[in-house]
KOLVEX-873038 format. One record per atom (N, C-alpha, C, O): x, y, z; residue in one letter. Coordinates in steps of 0.02 Angstrom, whole numbers, padded with zeros to 5 digits, always signed. Layout:
XYZA
...
This chain:
-07893-00057+05231M
-07898-00039+05288M
-07859+00043+05274M
-07881+00093+05302M
-07802+00043+05228K
-07777+00102+05227K
-07827+00159+05193K
-07834+00219+05207K
-07856+00118+05143Q
-07916+00166+05119Q
-07969+00192+05149Q
-08003+00240+05131Q
-07976+00152+05202L
-08035+00167+05248L
-08025+00225+05289L
-08069+00266+05302L
-07955+00227+05313V
-07911+00288+05358V
-07928+00338+05322V
-07966+00383+05340V
-07891+00333+05249L
-07869+00388+05228L
-07947+00417+05191L
-07943+00471+05161L
-08013+00386+05194W
-08069+00397+05173W
-08090+00456+05249W
-08108+00514+05242W
-08081+00428+05305V
-08102+00449+05371V
-08067+00520+05367V
-08091+00574+05383V
-08007+00507+05342K
-07961+00590+05357K
-07984+00630+05319K
-07981+00689+05335K
-08017+00610+05251T
-08042+00660+05197T
-08097+00698+05215T
-08107+00758+05206T
-08139+00647+05247H
-08228+00652+05247H
-08230+00663+05326H
-08289+00664+05344H
-08183+00671+05383W
-08198+00674+05447W
-08258+00722+05459W
-08309+00696+05482W
-08259+00797+05446Y
-08318+00848+05434Y
-08369+00808+05446Y
-08397+00803+05501Y
-08389+00770+05381Q
-08462+00733+05363Q
-08474+00688+05398Q
-08532+00672+05408Q
-08417+00652+05431I
-08456+00599+05490I
-08444+00645+05558I
-08460+00621+05613I
-08429+00682+05556L
-08443+00747+05646L
-08507+00766+05637L
-08548+00762+05682L
-08523+00790+05567I
-08608+00821+05575I
-08661+00766+05565I
-08716+00768+05591I
-08639+00720+05527G
-08678+00658+05510G
-08700+00648+05597G
-08749+00672+05625G
-08657+00613+05621I
-08662+00590+05692I
-08700+00641+05745I
-08743+00623+05786I
-08679+00697+05739L
-08710+00737+05777L
-08790+00756+05764L
-08835+00763+05805L
-08790+00760+05704A
-08863+00774+05673A
-08887+00696+05688A
-08940+00707+05718A
-08881+00639+05685L
-08925+00593+05705L
-08934+00600+05774L
-08990+00588+05796L
-08885+00619+05820F
-08893+00601+05890F
-08950+00645+05906F
-08999+00626+05938F
-08940+00716+05877L
-09005+00771+05905L
-09070+00750+05876L
-09123+00759+05906L
-09066+00718+05810V
-09142+00689+05797V
-09156+00643+05839V
-09209+00654+05869V
-09126+00589+05855F
-09147+00522+05867F
-09150+00526+05954F
-09196+00500+05986F
-09101+00557+05983F
-09100+00549+06052F
-09107+00600+06085F
-09136+00589+06138F
-09088+00670+06072M
-09105+00729+06120M
-09166+00748+06137M
-09176+00778+06189M
-09225+00730+06085P
-09292+00756+06097P
-09302+00709+06154P
-09319+00738+06206P
-09294+00641+06160K
-09310+00605+06221K
-09277+00611+06268K
-09284+00574+06317K
-09237+00655+06265M
-09198+00681+06348M
-09232+00746+06367M
-09243+00762+06425M
-09249+00785+06311V
-09275+00833+06342V
-09331+00840+06352V
-09353+00866+06403V
-09371+00814+06300F
-09472+00795+06308F
-09475+00745+06351F
-09512+00750+06400F
-09433+00685+06337G
-09456+00605+06384G
-09495+00569+06342G
-09516+00514+06359G
-09514+00600+06271D
-09541+00551+06239D
-09494+00562+06154D
-09444+00595+06141D
-09526+00527+06120N
-09495+00534+06050N
-09550+00575+06000N
-09551+00567+05939N
-09586+00613+06032T
-09637+00648+05971T
-09587+00687+05920T
-09529+00705+05930T
-09624+00694+05870W
-09604+00713+05804W
-09606+00817+05820W
-09650+00850+05793W
-09576+00836+05847T
-09574+00910+05864T
-09535+00958+05809T
-09498+00933+05768T
-09546+01018+05812S
-09506+01042+05792S
-09440+01047+05772S
-09412+01057+05718S
-09417+01036+05840M
-09337+01039+05861M
-09317+00969+05798M
-09274+00977+05754M
-09354+00911+05805N
-09322+00860+05764N
-09314+00884+05699N
-09267+00863+05666N
-09363+00936+05669Q
-09349+00959+05598Q
-09297+00987+05574Q
-09268+00972+05522Q
-09277+01054+05631V
-09237+01086+05646V
-09157+01045+05625V
-09125+01051+05573V
-09143+01008+05679F
-09096+00945+05666F
-09090+00912+05603F
-09037+00904+05573F
-09151+00892+05583L
-09128+00840+05535L
-09107+00882+05475L
-09089+00847+05427L
-09105+00951+05464V
-09097+00986+05424V
-09019+00980+05438V
-08998+01022+05398V
-08978+00961+05462L
-08906+00956+05485L
-08886+00905+05426L
-08835+00907+05391L
-08941+00854+05424L
-08881+00796+05382L
-08897+00819+05326L
-08854+00800+05287L
-08938+00853+05295F
-08945+00895+05225F
-08884+00940+05223F
-08848+00947+05174F
-08877+00972+05288V
-08817+01022+05280V
-08744+00975+05287V
-08691+01004+05275V
-08743+00923+05302Q
-08671+00889+05302Q
-08653+00850+05229Q
-08598+00829+05210Q
-08718+00849+05195Y
-08709+00834+05121Y
-08689+00913+05084Y
-08642+00913+05044Y
-08708+00948+05093L
-08694+01012+05076L
-08619+01024+05086L
-08581+01030+05038L
-08599+01027+05150L
-08530+01049+05139L
-08485+00985+05102L
-08425+00995+05098L
-08509+00929+05080Y
-08471+00876+05063Y
-08468+00923+04991Y
-08410+00937+04974Y
-08511+00942+04958V
-08532+00960+04892V
-08474+01037+04881V
-08437+01050+04833V
-08483+01067+04929I
-08441+01133+04951I
-08381+01122+04940I
-08354+01144+04889I
-08342+01079+04991F
-08277+01072+04983F
-08242+01027+04942F
-08181+01021+04944F
-08279+00995+04907K
-08259+00965+04845K
-08229+01025+04785K
-08243+01085+04779K
-08191+00988+04751K
-08176+01030+04672K
-08219+01015+04633K
-08211+00959+04607K
-08273+01052+04613V
-08295+01046+04558V
-08273+01077+04469V
-08263+01135+04450V
-08273+01015+04433K
-08240+01014+04384K
-08284+01022+04319K
-08335+00988+04309K
-08260+01072+04276L
-08295+01090+04223L
-08282+01029+04166L
-08237+00987+04162L
-08350+01045+04116N
-08347+00989+04068N
-08288+00970+04020N
-08287+00917+03989N
-08234+01022+04018R
-08156+01040+03994R
-08117+01012+04035R
-08059+01020+04016R
-08123+00976+04094G
-08077+00948+04143G
-08041+01010+04183G
-07998+00999+04225G
-08064+01081+04167K
-08044+01141+04227K
-08074+01139+04284K
-08132+01118+04283K
-08052+01154+04334E
-08075+01149+04394E
-08102+01222+04409E
-08066+01272+04402E
-08162+01225+04426K
-08193+01300+04435K
-08171+01321+04508K
-08165+01274+04547K
-08160+01382+04531D
-08139+01410+04581D
-08200+01420+04647D
-08249+01455+04636D
-08192+01388+04708T
-08246+01358+04724T
-08211+01411+04786T
-08207+01371+04833T
-08190+01461+04806T
-08167+01508+04860T
-08218+01515+04892T
-08223+01489+04947T
-08282+01561+04858Q
-08339+01582+04889Q
-08365+01523+04932Q
-08378+01523+04992Q
-08368+01475+04888L
-08408+01423+04931L
-08377+01380+04985L
-08414+01367+05032L
-08323+01359+04985V
-08277+01356+05038V
-08274+01411+05115V
-08259+01397+05173V
-08291+01468+05087N
-08295+01531+05143N
-08358+01508+05187N
-08364+01501+05247N
-08417+01498+05119V
-08482+01481+05179V
-08470+01420+05199V
-08506+01417+05249V
-08444+01369+05194G
-08461+01306+05221G
-08411+01305+05280G
-08420+01263+05325G
-08349+01357+05282S
-08319+01364+05353S
-08367+01397+05396S
-08374+01377+05453S
-08411+01461+05368S
-08441+01499+05414S
-08511+01430+05443S
-08534+01430+05500S
-08527+01394+05403V
-08574+01331+05442V
-08547+01301+05478V
-08581+01292+05529V
-08478+01269+05480I
-08430+01232+05528I
-08435+01280+05589I
-08458+01255+05640I
-08415+01349+05592A
-08397+01376+05662A
-08454+01388+05679A
-08459+01388+05741A
-08520+01402+05642V
-08584+01401+05672V
-08600+01331+05729V
-08613+01331+05789V
-08591+01280+05682I
-08601+01217+05719I
-08557+01201+05800I
-08575+01183+05856I
-08480+01221+05760I
-08439+01209+05827I
-08459+01273+05892I
-08453+01262+05952I
-08480+01331+05867G
-08505+01366+05918G
-08559+01338+05956G
-08556+01344+06018G
-08612+01307+05928F
-08655+01259+05971F
-08622+01211+06019F
-08623+01204+06080F
-08593+01181+05969L
-08555+01126+06028L
-08519+01146+06088L
-08512+01102+06131L
-08497+01197+06098F
-08449+01240+06136F
-08490+01278+06193F
-08468+01293+06248F
-08552+01291+06170G
-08607+01318+06212G
-08618+01250+06250G
-08600+01235+06307G
-08647+01215+06208L
-08690+01156+06246L
-08641+01131+06301L
-08667+01127+06357L
-08564+01112+06295I
-08526+01119+06338I
-08522+01129+06402I
-08519+01088+06448I
-08521+01214+06402L
-08518+01246+06450L
-08585+01256+06477L
-08587+01274+06536L
-08632+01248+06451M
-08693+01227+06492M
-08704+01168+06514M
-08738+01164+06565M
-08685+01116+06488L
-08669+01045+06517L
-08605+01072+06603L
-08602+01047+06659L
-08577+01113+06581I
-08532+01122+06645I
-08569+01167+06697I
-08558+01154+06756I
-08607+01214+06683V
-08635+01264+06739V
-08693+01221+06755V
-08695+01208+06815V
-08742+01194+06721N
-08789+01178+06745N
-08804+01117+06701N
-08831+01134+06648N
-08790+01038+06709P
-08798+00988+06681P
-08869+00976+06683P
-08895+00960+06629P
-08908+00982+06739S
-08997+00966+06729S
-09024+01001+06691S
-09075+00978+06666S
-09005+01056+06674Q
-09052+01095+06622Q
-09031+01103+06570Q
-09066+01132+06529Q
-08960+01081+06550A
-08915+01102+06492A
-08953+01080+06453A
-08995+01124+06444A
-08971+01019+06412L
-08994+01008+06365L
-09068+01041+06339L
-09084+01056+06282L
-09110+01046+06403E
-09186+01068+06386E
-09159+01153+06359E
-09180+01175+06306E
-09110+01193+06405G
-09097+01257+06379G
-09063+01257+06291G
-09075+01296+06245G
-09024+01205+06293F
-09003+01211+06217F
-09047+01197+06159F
-09038+01223+06104F
-09110+01140+06177G
-09160+01164+06136G
-09196+01202+06132G
-09221+01211+06076G
-09219+01247+06195V
-09235+01310+06189V
-09208+01365+06123V
-09242+01396+06082V
-09135+01361+06132I
-09096+01415+06111I
-09085+01394+06018I
-09064+01428+05970I
-09107+01329+06024L
-09119+01312+05928L
-09182+01319+05901L
-09187+01344+05844L
-09244+01297+05941V
-09311+01314+05912V
-09340+01392+05944V
-09400+01405+05937V
-09294+01439+05977G
-09337+01487+06008G
-09369+01529+05965G
-09421+01558+05980G
-09333+01536+05893G
-09347+01575+05837G
-09420+01548+05809G
-09457+01583+05775G
-09435+01473+05832F
-09493+01451+05779F
-09557+01413+05810F
-09600+01378+05784F
-09542+01437+05890N
-09595+01405+05923N
-09663+01435+05912N
-09716+01404+05919N
-09657+01501+05895Q
-09745+01524+05885Q
-09748+01548+05826Q
-09781+01598+05811Q
-09709+01505+05781G
-09740+01516+05696G
-09694+01587+05697G
-09644+01600+05732G
-09729+01630+05644M
-09700+01675+05597M
-09698+01736+05664M
-09644+01765+05668M
-09735+01749+05700E
-09718+01809+05755E
-09635+01797+05790E
-09589+01837+05782E
-09632+01748+05819S
-09549+01733+05838S
-09507+01740+05804S
-09454+01759+05829S
-09512+01727+05734L
-09467+01718+05691L
-09461+01805+05664L
-09413+01836+05641L
-09507+01818+05674G
-09500+01906+05653G
-09461+01926+05712G
-09406+01952+05705G
-09486+01916+05766N
-09454+01951+05837N
-09372+01928+05838N
-09332+01968+05862N
-09348+01866+05813M
-09287+01837+05812M
-09262+01891+05755M
-09228+01937+05777M
-09270+01890+05707I
-09219+01937+05657I
-09253+02013+05674I
-09243+02060+05636I
-09290+02019+05728Y
-09297+02109+05750Y
-09220+02105+05784Y
-09174+02143+05768Y
-09215+02054+05832Y
-09172+02063+05885Y
-09094+02068+05852Y
-09043+02098+05871Y
-09108+02027+05796A
-09032+02005+05778A
-09002+02055+05737A
-08941+02061+05737A
-09045+02098+05695V
-09031+02141+05643V
-08978+02191+05673V
-08928+02199+05638V
-08979+02225+05733P
-08920+02260+05758P
-08857+02216+05760P
-08807+02241+05735P
-08853+02151+05786V
-08778+02129+05793V
-08757+02115+05738V
-08697+02122+05726V
-08814+02085+05677I
-08787+02087+05597I
-08755+02145+05571I
-08706+02147+05533I
-08790+02194+05596L
-08763+02260+05562L
-08689+02276+05589L
-08642+02285+05550L
-08683+02278+05653T
-08623+02289+05698T
-08555+02227+05683T
-08494+02234+05685T
-08587+02179+05670G
-08544+02118+05630G
-08514+02138+05549G
-08458+02122+05529G
-08560+02174+05514L
-08543+02202+05442L
-08502+02257+05453L
-08466+02274+05406L
-08496+02299+05526S
-08452+02347+05524S
-08388+02333+05525S
-08343+02361+05494S
-08379+02264+05582V
-08318+02236+05585V
-08284+02205+05523V
-08223+02206+05514V
-08329+02177+05482A
-08292+02147+05426A
-08272+02196+05365A
-08219+02186+05334A
-08311+02243+05350F
-08297+02300+05315F
-08214+02343+05345F
-08170+02364+05307F
-08215+02345+05395A
-08152+02366+05428A
-08091+02313+05431A
-08032+02330+05440A
-08113+02249+05422F
-08063+02218+05425F
-08049+02200+05331F
-08004+02162+05314F
-08082+02224+05294R
-08087+02222+05218R
-08026+02273+05201R
-07988+02268+05152R
-08026+02325+05254T
-07968+02375+05228T
-07902+02374+05285T
-07872+02423+05306T
-07892+02309+05301G
-07852+02288+05332G
-07846+02316+05417G
-07794+02317+05450G
-07890+02330+05431L
-07895+02357+05510L
-07951+02301+05555L
-08000+02272+05533L
-07925+02300+05613F
-07983+02252+05642F
-08006+02294+05698F
-07968+02319+05739F
-08062+02300+05698N
-08108+02345+05740N
-08134+02315+05800N
-08192+02296+05798N
-08103+02309+05849I
-08101+02266+05919I
-08159+02305+05958I
-08184+02273+06004I
-08188+02380+05942G
-08210+02399+05988G
-08296+02415+05968G
-08328+02462+05992G
-08319+02374+05929A
-08391+02373+05871A
-08450+02357+05939A
-08509+02374+05932A
-08429+02327+05997T
-08480+02310+06054T
-08516+02387+06075T
-08574+02408+06073T
-08454+02415+06097G
-08451+02481+06135G
-08476+02534+06083G
-08525+02566+06101G
-08452+02547+06023Q
-08466+02586+05969Q
-08563+02583+05969Q
-08605+02628+05968Q
-08571+02495+05969M
-08663+02507+05948M
-08692+02514+06026M
-08742+02547+06040M
-08665+02490+06059T
-08702+02529+06146T
-08707+02595+06160T
-08756+02619+06189T
-08656+02630+06137M
-08642+02715+06131M
-08711+02731+06093M
-08755+02768+06115M
-08712+02696+06032G
-08759+02722+05985G
-08824+02702+06000G
-08868+02745+05995G
-08850+02613+06026A
-08904+02616+06050A
-08925+02663+06101A
-08982+02684+06097A
-08882+02686+06155F
-08900+02729+06208F
-08924+02806+06170F
-08979+02833+06177F
-08876+02827+06135T
-08897+02891+06100T
-08967+02893+06076T
-09010+02934+06089T
-08970+02839+06035A
-09046+02835+06006A
-09103+02826+06054A
-09155+02855+06040A
-09102+02789+06109V
-09142+02779+06154V
-09152+02863+06183V
-09205+02894+06179V
-09098+02884+06207Y
-09098+02957+06240Y
-09149+03005+06201Y
-09195+03039+06224Y
-09129+02998+06138I
-09159+03060+06095I
-09226+03029+06080I
-09270+03070+06071I
-09242+02974+06075G
-09302+02946+06076G
-09351+02966+06118G
-09406+02984+06096G
-09335+02965+06189V
-09356+02976+06257V
-09375+03050+06265V
-09430+03078+06270V
-09296+03078+06265K
-09280+03136+06277K
-09323+03185+06222K
-09364+03221+06251K
-09322+03190+06186W
-09325+03233+06113W
-09389+03218+06097W
-09396+03217+06035W
-09449+03204+06132G
-09508+03191+06109G
-09536+03257+06052G
-09563+03241+05999G
-09527+03309+06065A
-09541+03384+06019A
-09532+03373+05949A
-09563+03401+05904A
-09473+03318+05940L
-09461+03338+05855L
-09495+03283+05827L
-09477+03254+05777L
-09553+03267+05865G
-09612+03221+05836G
-09665+03256+05796G
-09702+03235+05752G
-09660+03306+05818A
-09710+03367+05793A
-09702+03378+05693A
-09743+03407+05658A
-09642+03346+05669V
-09623+03345+05620V
-09636+03281+05583V
-09604+03237+05611V
-09668+03259+05533P
-09660+03191+05524P
-09588+03176+05498P
-09557+03205+05454P
-09568+03124+05539G
-09510+03071+05493G
-09441+03109+05529G
-09385+03086+05520G
-09453+03164+05567L
-09392+03194+05590L
-09365+03161+05650L
-09305+03148+05647L
-09393+03145+05702H
-09382+03112+05751H
-09345+03054+05751H
-09300+03051+05794H
-09352+03005+05711W
-09321+02938+05716W
-09258+02962+05656W
-09209+02924+05657W
-09255+03004+05619L
-09208+03031+05580L
-09165+03047+05622L
-09113+03014+05613L
-09162+03086+05670V
-09123+03121+05711V
-09093+03070+05754V
-09034+03076+05769V
-09130+03015+05777A
-09097+02963+05827A
-09061+02929+05800A
-09011+02912+05830A
-09074+02905+05727I
-09012+02866+05689I
-08962+02913+05672I
-08907+02884+05675I
-08956+02964+05657L
-08899+03015+05655L
-08869+03023+05705L
-08808+03016+05710L
-08904+03038+05746G
-08872+03045+05838G
-08826+02980+05855G
-08771+02988+05881G
-08854+02906+05837A
-08840+02864+05872A
-08762+02841+05819A
-08715+02811+05845A
-08761+02860+05750A
-08708+02847+05706A
-08638+02905+05732A
-08577+02898+05725A
-08674+02956+05762I
-08618+03016+05777I
-08576+02981+05840I
-08516+02968+05846I
-08653+02966+05898A
-08601+02945+05948A
-08570+02879+05935A
-08514+02879+05961A
-08581+02827+05908G
-08532+02795+05895G
-08476+02787+05855G
-08430+02746+05859G
-08490+02849+05800A
-08418+02868+05781A
-08369+02898+05811A
-08308+02888+05804A
-08409+02951+05863I
-08357+02963+05913I
-08328+02916+05949I
-08267+02921+05952I
-08357+02861+05984W
-08331+02834+06013W
-08284+02782+05995W
-08249+02756+06038W
-08281+02762+05923G
-08250+02720+05886G
-08168+02762+05861G
-08115+02734+05848G
-08183+02835+05861A
-08124+02878+05841A
-08096+02884+05920A
-08066+02935+05907A
-08087+02877+05968I
-08034+02878+06017I
-07992+02837+05994I
-07943+02857+05962I
-08005+02770+06007P
-07948+02727+05993P
-07917+02731+05918P
-07859+02718+05905P
-07958+02749+05879G
-07926+02773+05811G
-07882+02822+05796G
-07833+02809+05761G
-07893+02882+05820L
-07856+02912+05824L
-07791+02902+05879L
-07747+02943+05866L
-07781+02872+05917L
-07732+02862+05961L
-07684+02803+05910L
-07623+02798+05918L
-07725+02762+05859K
-07690+02719+05836K
-07651+02748+05765K
-07593+02738+05746K
-07693+02779+05740A
-07666+02831+05684A
-07606+02879+05706A
-07559+02886+05668A
-07607+02911+05766F
-07558+02965+05766F
-07505+02933+05829F
-07447+02949+05817F
-07511+02895+05886R
-07483+02872+05932R
-07446+02805+05921R
-07394+02786+05949R
-07500+02758+05852N
-07493+02680+05869N
-07516+02644+05924N
-07505+02583+05927N
């Protein structure tokens, strides 16, 4: 009994992800679509079963042939990110159940398979919309690596986007020179975001 309790404490994340994956694969399609049709959502959720095995490998110390342990810090970071994403999905589902229980499961299913419901076209659209957010996240990560936490990245992205759209719409005359219009729009967006971020940056540097 003690060994079983110890094993559960050691592999709780595997058990949690396994139970979640089984629920999503075998029960959620029935609740959302009314049948057990093998849809793309089933296939996406089934991947979670494989993910839970990968997490076990990632968090487990890998021993070399000579008995020395290999540093798995990077792999552990990747595993932590995967767990964070899954937990984020769970909290999102809970909020949806609180706000609108009757459509929460259907909405959650749309969120998960929205990037695959029209093949490569919808996948491309998902990447298209995700790139600005990904780059914004990288900007926060870059500042964090220098010992600073940039809490204003969303505002900087918004100001940059506004400036880029403004230049794109109002400065159409730049289109007479090939390649100049989009280049000016990008530079303008970068400058606008930098100015917006410089306001709290300067206050932090000179006034703490």
